C-alpha positions, 0 to 999 in steps of 0.5 A: 409493275416493278418489284421495288420502290423507285427511290430506296429500292425497297422490295414490294410484297407481290400478289400470291407471294409465299413467305411475305414476311421475308420481303417485308423484313428486307424492306425494314432492314434497308430502311433501318440502314438508310434513315438518318445515315451516319457512316463510320468511315468513307475510304476503307477498301476492305471490310473490318474484321469484327463489325458490329451489327448496324455498322455502316461504311461508304466503301472506298475505291478499289474495294476488295473481299466482300466489298469487291465491286462496291466502290462508293456504295454504302456497306451495312453490316446486318444479321451477320452479313454485308448488305450493299446499298447503292447511293442515289443522287442527293443522299446525305451521310454524316461521316463520323471519323471526319465529323463532316456531312457529305452528299452523293452528287450522282458521281462523287461523295462531296462535303456539304457546305465546303466551298469548291472555289474560294477565290472570291469568297465571302465569309463571316465570323459569328459570335456564338453567344450573340449572333448579332456580333459578326465580322464579314469578309470579302476576298473579291477586292484583294489582288492576286499575290496580295496578302492582307492581315487584319487584327480584330479589336478585343472587345471583351 
């Protein structure tokens, strides 16, 4: 039997283990850092000088200091030390300084909902007050090198 859970790598309390509270508290610390994940930033390469308990970051590439070797991992400041949380495919994190949701693909942290190729995009503009009022646009019928401008009528 493994000594940690499969997905979150939470430590198990093992039979005849002394100080079981230490293992249990470590599992709670990891859960507290991962659930409803929101990070302050995703491209810092050095830890901030005065973190607050609970601060979380996605470590930028080329990390130094206490974060050396933690590139693209989640760094959690808890109980006066940095805790490394290696990401798993599908993890989502709100990045506060960008105000964007990101997902870990297994190799990169990518913005959720942002099209990667908009050459044949279809998109909509929807009225916040009345979602039945919308304009739908498709770029597939526009030739390369062509620009089209549209003015929507003022219906207010």
